[in-house]
C-alpha positions as CSV (number, residue, x, y, z in Angstrom):
1,X,51.1,7.1,-16.8
2,X,49.1,9.4,-19.1
3,X,45.9,8.6,-17.1
4,X,47.4,10.3,-14.0
5,X,47.0,14.1,-13.6
6,X,50.2,15.6,-15.1
7,X,51.8,18.4,-16.9
8,X,54.8,18.8,-19.3
9,X,57.0,17.1,-16.7
10,X,55.8,13.7,-17.9
11,X,58.1,14.0,-20.9
12,X,61.2,14.2,-18.5
13,X,60.3,10.9,-16.6
14,X,62.3,7.7,-16.9
15,X,60.8,4.5,-15.6
16,X,62.8,1.4,-14.7
17,X,60.6,-1.7,-14.2
18,X,62.2,-4.5,-12.2
19,X,60.9,-7.8,-10.7
20,X,59.0,-7.0,-7.4
21,X,61.6,-9.0,-5.4
22,X,64.4,-6.7,-6.6
23,X,62.8,-3.3,-5.9
24,X,64.6,-2.7,-2.6
25,X,68.0,-3.7,-3.9
26,X,67.6,-1.5,-7.1
27,X,66.5,1.4,-5.0
28,X,69.6,1.0,-2.8
29,X,67.6,0.2,0.4
30,X,67.7,-2.7,2.8
31,X,65.6,-5.8,2.3
32,X,62.6,-6.2,4.5
33,X,62.0,-2.4,5.0
34,X,58.8,-2.4,2.9
35,X,60.2,-0.5,0.0
36,X,57.6,-0.7,-2.8
37,X,59.2,1.7,-5.3
38,X,61.4,4.8,-5.4
39,X,62.1,8.0,-7.2
40,X,65.4,9.8,-7.8
41,X,65.1,13.5,-8.5
42,X,68.7,13.8,-9.8
43,X,67.9,11.7,-12.9
44,X,64.1,11.9,-12.8
45,X,63.9,8.1,-12.6
46,X,61.2,5.9,-11.0
47,X,62.0,2.3,-10.1
48,X,58.7,0.4,-10.0
49,X,57.8,-3.3,-9.6
50,X,56.6,-5.4,-12.5
51,X,53.7,-6.6,-10.4
52,X,52.3,-6.7,-6.8
53,X,54.9,-6.8,-4.1
54,X,54.7,-9.8,-1.8
55,X,52.9,-9.1,1.5
56,X,51.7,-5.7,0.4
57,X,48.1,-4.7,0.2
58,X,48.9,-1.6,-1.9
59,X,48.3,-1.9,-5.6
60,X,51.1,-1.4,-8.1
61,X,49.1,1.4,-9.8
62,X,48.8,3.3,-6.5
63,X,52.5,2.9,-5.9
64,X,53.3,4.3,-9.3
65,X,51.0,7.2,-8.6
66,X,52.7,8.0,-5.3
67,X,56.1,8.0,-7.0
68,X,54.9,10.2,-9.8
69,X,53.8,12.7,-7.0
70,X,57.5,13.0,-6.2
71,X,58.2,13.7,-9.9
72,X,55.6,16.4,-9.9
73,X,57.2,18.0,-6.8
74,X,60.7,17.8,-8.4
75,X,59.3,20.0,-11.3
76,X,57.4,22.5,-9.1
77,X,58.6,25.4,-7.0
78,X,57.9,26.2,-3.4
79,X,60.7,28.8,-3.2
80,X,62.5,29.4,-0.9
81,X,61.4,26.0,0.5
82,X,62.3,22.7,-1.2
83,X,59.2,21.3,-2.9
84,X,60.5,17.7,-2.6
85,X,60.6,18.0,1.2
86,X,57.7,20.4,1.8
87,X,55.4,19.7,-1.2
88,X,54.5,22.1,-4.0
89,X,53.5,25.7,-3.2
90,X,49.7,25.6,-3.2
91,X,49.2,22.3,-1.4
92,X,52.0,23.0,1.1
93,X,50.6,26.5,1.9
94,X,47.0,25.2,2.2
95,X,48.2,22.6,4.7
96,X,50.3,25.1,6.7
97,X,53.3,22.9,6.3
98,X,55.8,25.7,6.9
99,X,54.4,26.6,10.3
100,X,53.8,23.1,11.4
101,X,57.3,22.1,10.5
102,X,58.7,25.1,12.4
103,X,56.7,24.0,15.5
104,X,58.1,20.4,15.2
105,X,54.8,18.8,14.1
106,X,56.1,17.8,10.7
107,X,59.5,16.5,9.6
108,X,60.4,17.7,6.0
109,X,62.8,15.3,4.3
110,X,62.9,12.7,7.1
111,X,63.1,9.2,5.7
112,X,63.7,7.6,9.1
113,X,61.8,7.5,12.4
114,X,59.6,10.5,11.5
115,X,58.8,9.2,8.0
116,X,55.0,9.4,8.6
117,X,55.4,13.1,9.5
118,X,57.3,13.9,6.3
119,X,55.2,16.3,4.2
120,X,57.1,15.4,1.1
121,X,55.8,11.9,1.4
122,X,52.3,13.1,2.5
123,X,52.2,15.2,-0.7
124,X,52.9,12.2,-2.8
125,X,50.2,10.3,-1.0
126,X,47.7,13.2,-1.4
127,X,48.6,13.4,-5.1
128,X,48.0,9.7,-5.5
129,X,44.5,10.2,-4.1
130,X,43.6,12.4,-7.0
131,X,43.2,9.0,-8.9
132,X,42.7,6.7,-5.9
133,X,40.5,8.5,-3.5
134,X,39.5,5.4,-1.4
135,X,43.0,4.3,-0.4
136,X,43.6,4.2,3.3
137,X,45.6,7.2,4.8
138,X,48.8,6.1,6.5
139,X,50.5,9.4,7.3
140,X,50.1,12.1,9.9
141,X,46.5,13.1,10.6
142,X,47.6,16.7,10.2
143,X,47.9,16.2,6.4
144,X,44.9,13.9,5.9
145,X,43.4,14.9,2.5
146,X,40.3,17.1,2.4
147,X,38.4,18.5,-0.5
148,X,40.3,21.8,-0.1
149,X,43.8,20.2,0.0
150,X,43.0,18.0,-3.0
151,X,41.9,21.1,-4.9
152,X,45.2,22.7,-4.0
153,X,47.1,19.6,-5.1
154,X,45.3,19.6,-8.5
155,X,46.1,23.3,-8.9
156,X,49.8,22.5,-8.3
157,X,49.6,20.0,-11.1
158,X,47.7,22.0,-13.6
159,X,48.8,25.6,-12.8
160,X,52.3,25.5,-11.3
161,X,53.3,28.4,-9.1
162,X,56.4,30.2,-10.7
163,X,57.1,33.5,-9.1
164,X,56.0,36.1,-6.5
165,X,53.4,38.7,-7.2
166,X,53.6,42.4,-6.4
167,X,51.3,45.2,-5.3
168,X,52.1,48.9,-5.2
169,X,50.4,51.3,-2.8
170,X,50.9,55.1,-3.0
171,X,49.6,58.3,-1.5
172,X,50.4,61.1,0.9
173,X,50.3,61.3,4.7
174,X,49.4,58.3,6.9
175,X,47.9,55.4,5.1
176,X,47.0,51.8,5.9
177,X,46.9,49.0,3.4
178,X,45.5,45.5,3.8
179,X,47.1,42.5,2.1
180,X,45.6,39.0,2.4
181,X,48.3,36.3,2.1
182,X,47.3,32.8,1.0
183,X,50.7,31.3,0.2
184,X,53.9,30.9,2.2
185,X,57.1,32.4,0.8
186,X,59.4,35.4,0.8
187,X,57.8,38.7,1.7
188,X,59.4,42.1,0.9
189,X,58.3,45.7,1.4
190,X,60.2,48.5,-0.4
191,X,59.4,52.1,0.3
192,X,60.1,54.8,-2.4
193,X,60.2,58.4,-1.0
194,X,62.4,61.4,-1.1
195,X,65.6,60.9,0.9
196,X,64.8,63.9,3.1
197,X,61.4,62.5,4.2
198,X,61.2,60.2,7.2
199,X,58.6,57.5,7.1
200,X,57.6,54.7,9.5
201,X,56.3,51.4,8.4
202,X,54.2,49.3,10.8
203,X,53.3,45.7,9.9
204,X,50.7,43.8,11.7
205,X,49.5,40.2,11.0
206,X,46.0,39.3,12.1
207,X,46.2,42.3,14.5
208,X,49.5,41.4,16.0
209,X,52.6,43.6,15.7
210,X,55.2,42.1,13.4
211,X,57.6,45.0,12.8
212,X,57.9,48.7,13.2
213,X,60.7,50.4,11.4
214,X,62.0,53.5,9.6
215,X,64.0,51.4,7.2
216,X,63.0,51.6,3.6
217,X,63.2,47.9,3.0
218,X,61.8,44.9,5.0
219,X,62.6,41.4,3.8
220,X,61.5,38.1,5.2
221,X,63.1,35.1,3.5
222,X,60.1,33.0,4.4
223,X,56.8,34.2,5.8
224,X,54.9,31.2,7.2
225,X,51.2,31.7,7.8
226,X,49.4,30.1,10.7
227,X,46.0,30.3,9.0
228,X,44.8,29.7,5.5
229,X,44.3,33.5,4.9
230,X,46.7,35.7,6.8
231,X,45.5,39.3,6.8
232,X,48.5,41.6,6.9
233,X,48.0,45.3,7.5
234,X,50.7,47.8,6.5
235,X,50.6,51.3,7.9
236,X,52.9,54.0,6.4
237,X,53.2,57.3,8.2
238,X,55.2,60.4,7.3
239,X,55.2,63.6,5.4
240,X,55.1,63.9,1.6
241,X,54.2,61.4,-1.1
242,X,55.6,57.9,-1.2
243,X,54.9,54.5,-2.8
244,X,55.3,51.1,-1.2
245,X,55.8,48.0,-3.2
246,X,54.9,44.6,-1.6
247,X,56.3,41.4,-3.1
248,X,54.9,38.1,-1.8
249,X,54.1,34.6,-2.9
250,X,50.4,35.1,-3.2
């Protein structure tokens, strides 16, 4: 296990090794469904076979790497999304999982008919390719690993995302600020100005109007990008000095 890319989460892992023929039963699944191993996030336990599974062309080492990918996700944040279903923050954002899931192209958490479109499983497969780059890709072509997505996956392992960042803009009169977004997540704008002053905030994303308001706080629980770098322009107009704080995933 120590040869796989990992962080401190390795110390929390429990591994149960069972005869290959007993994997499906131990995992609580039906026989004949092709269950090669499993992972339970509630107790951080992997159930793996003691050797090759009959009629499977996938190596035991690769199966273990895939399941460890789920363990990585269980110990990473993609707030407010669930990393086990969507993948960790950097890989999920790079692959535009949030937008593609909203458009029905991906099926987070689906262990049934749309299993091959489940980004949580695709993440585990992408992670496994950090050590086994020549393994065949069996999941949706939308998430087929590329050099960029594998770099994002490695960043999720080595430098886990933990919290939003913030940027403060200030000045007087009408001002425009540009904010490049590279990660999906919550997005909040908070305006600080005298109560008697009336200001308008206009938000555009890649040139398209997103919001125009005189409210002093805008909050989006989840801002899904539709391109790798989403350029957001924020225009503040009004009299007097003010400051605007933007909080975003990155």
